[in-house]
N, C-alpha and C positions, 0 to 999 in steps of 0.2 A: 777521612775523619773530620767530624764537625769542628768548627772553630770553638775553642774552649771558653770564650767570653760571651755570656748572654747579652742580649739587647734589653734595655729598659723602655717600657712603653706604658700607656694607660688607656683606659676605655671607660665610658660612662655606663654604669649598670645600676639598676634599682635606686636611682636618685642620688648617686654619689660617684666620684671618679676613683676607679680602682687602678692602682699601679701594679705592674707585674714585670718579671723577668721572663724572657723567652729565647728559645733557640731551636733550630731544626724545622723541618717541614713534614707534613703528614697528618694523620689523625691526632686530635688533641690528647695530650697527656697532662692533666691538670694536677698540680702538686700543692697541697694546702698545709701551711705551717701551723704551729700551735703557740702556746704561751709558756714562758716569755721568749719569743723568737721572731724571726723575720723570714722573708722570701729567700734570703741568702743561705738559709739552712740547707737548701737543696743544691748547693754548688757542686757536690760530687755526683748527684743523680741526674741533673739536667743534661749534661753532655752525653751520658750513657743512653738516656731516652732519645735524644736527638739522633745519636748514631744508630739506634734501633729503628729509626724511621718515623718518629713521632714529632709533632709540634709540641715541644715541652714548654709548659707555662707555669710559673710560680708566682701567684699574686701575693701582695701584702693583704692580710685580712682586713675587713672593714674596720676603720678606726686606727689601724697601724700605719704610721707615716712610712712612705709618702702617699699611701692611699688616704682618702679624705675621711674625716669623721662624719658619718651619715647624719643628716638632719633628723631622720625618723627615730634615732636613738634605739634601734632594735638590735639586740645582741644575743637573742636566742639562737640555738643551733639551727633552727628553722630558717633564720635569716642567712646563715652561712650556706644552707642548701639552696636557697633561692639565688644567692650570689654565684655559687658553683654552676648552677644550671643556666644562669644568664651569661656567664663566661663561655659556656659551651655554645650558646646561641651566637655570641659575638665572635668567637675564635675557633669554633669547632668545624667549620666548613660543611656543616649539614650531615656529617656522618657520626656514628657512635664513637665516643672517646673512651679513655680510661682515666681513672682518678686515683690519686694517692693522697692520704692524709695522715698527719702525725699530731697526736695530742688533740687540741681543739679541732685541728684539721680532720682528724679521724672522726670526731663527733659529727662534724659537718658532712663528712663523706657518707656516714651511715644514713643521715637524713636525706642527702641528695639522691643516693641510689634507691632508697626506699620510696621517695616521693616520685621520681621520674626515672625508673630503671631503664627505659628504652633509650635514654641518652648515653648510657654507659655500658661498655662491653665487659670490662673487668675492673676490679678495685683492689687496692692494697691499703690497709690501715696499720698504724703502729702506735704502741705505747698507751692507748686507751682501748680496752676491749669493747665488744658490742654492748649497747646501752643496758640491757637487762643485767649483764654481768657487772658492768661498772657501777650501776645503781645499787646492786646487791652488795658490792664491796664496801660501800659506805656504812653498811649495817654491821660490818665485821671490825672488831677493835683494831687489828693490825693496820687495816687500810684507813680507818678513821683517823688514826694517829698520823699517818702519812699525809692525809688530806687536810690537816689543820689550817693551812693557809686559805683554803676555800671559805672557811667560816670566818677567819680573820678579815677577809676581804669584804664581808658584809658590814663592817664597822667603818664609819667615816675616817677614823684614825689611819686606816690602811693607805689612803691617798697620800698622807704626809709621810708615813713610815717608808713605804715602798720608794717614794721619790727621793728620800734623803741620801746624802753622800753619793751623789751621782748614781742613783739606783743600785746601791750596794746590795740591797735585798735580792736583786736579780742574780748577782754573783753567787750569793749563798744558795739560792734555789738550784742553780746549775751544779754547784759543788755537792749538794745533798743528793740530787737526782741522778747524776752521772759521776760517781766517785772516781777520782783519779784522772778524769779527762781534762786536758788543757784546753780551755775555751777562750784562750787569749785572742784568737782570730774572730770568734763568734760574738763575744759580748759587746764590743763596740758597735757592731751592726745592729744587735738587738736593742741596745740603748738608744740608738738613733731613731728607731721606730717608736720608742716609748717616752722619750725625754720630755716632750711637751706635755703639759698637764692634761690637755684635751685627749691626747692619744693614750696616756696612761689611764685616764678615767674610762676610756672606751674599753681597754683591755680588761680592767677590773670589772667593767660593766657586764662582761660575759658571765662572770660568776654571780653577780647580783641578779641577773635575769634568770639564772639557773636555780639559785637557792634562796634569794632574798626578795627585796621589794622592787627590783628592777622591772622596767616596762615589759609586759607580756601581751602578745597578740593572739587571738583565737586562731587566725589563719596559720600562724607559725606553730601553735600547739598541735594542730592537725598534722602538719608536716613532720613534726618531731615524733608523733605517735607511730608513723610509718617506720621509724628506726628501731622500734621495739621488737620487730619480727626478725628472723634470720635474714641475712642479706639475700636479695632476689637475684643477684648476679654472682659469678664466682669471685670470691674474696679471699685474699691472703692476709692473715693477721700476724704481725711481727711484734715480738716483745723481748726487751733486753733482760738477760738473766739476772743482772744486778740493778735493775730499775729501783731507784729510791723514791719514786713518786707513786707508781702503781705496782703493787706487789706481784711477783712472778706467779704466785698462786692463782691470781685472776686469769692468767694466760691458760692455765690448765683447765679452768672452768670454761674459758672461751672455746677451747678445742671441742669440748662436748656439745657446746651450743652450735658451733659452726659445721661440724662434720656431717650431720644428717642432711644438710642442705647442699652439700658438695663443696663447701669452702673449707679452709684449713688454717692451722696455726703453726708458727715456727718460732722457737725460742732462739735468740742470738746470744751465743756465749761471749763472755768478756765485754759486755756492753750494758750500759744503764739506760736512762730514759731517752737520751739523744742518740739512739743506737745507729741511726743513719750517718751520723758524724763520727762515732767512735769506731764502727766497723763498716766503713763504706763499701769495701770490696764484697763482703758477705751480703750486705743488705742490697746493694745495687744488683748483684747477680740474681738474688731471689726475686726482686721486684721486676727486673726486665724479663726473666724467664716466665714469670706468671703473666705479665701483661702481654707478652708476645705469643703465648700459647693459644692455639686455635680452639 
């Protein structure tokens, strides 16, 4: 059985230094976290992937400490795709890998596999459905109400409010999104990644690039466009039945979008937005089974 403690390392990609946790040997299994979160969110999954024969790697996304704040200021999901594919170059050993993404990590995963599918053999995404479904959700009142924070982040006041009282805003998001889950272990690690104003500005910058006046790059726009089609590789989408951030009704819509292309959706009972932490045994089993399938 693999040692349960991952190593921490870093590598230079796309003009900034990306920090990551890693364990195991074999083909790359890249695990991308979301907001507000950190690489430690994969603490239950990394050992399982390593035991299954993968080189399991969980980076802190660009701008999340201890990864550097990139000087290019690019926070579109296309930048996450470029980072994922660059990590495959640096750590993948030249063979196709697998990729797992939660929340913003899921958004980056859709773009990474859409842009360069030959790098990746299989994918798992969680908590944010494929982009046509997620985008359509914003047009529905129930989801629009859940997504209020995305629009609040467009205002300069957000930088002050979110940072206040040692990022208490983050505690409230976790409480709303995963009702009843005790995040006492997770939140200090999340806040370490966001406590510096530059890191918090980067995390909020993802939303400003998506919906506001954040910097946009035509190269990244083209990469993001590739995420609008059904996944080009077999993809498993997981969604918590009690998700307070993205409504479970979106998962049902995702199933209809995914199934014609050979991908699939699974709802995880008794779990909210951070389903991989709330129901790790169920989620890990589904992830490993999908990623090791031939």
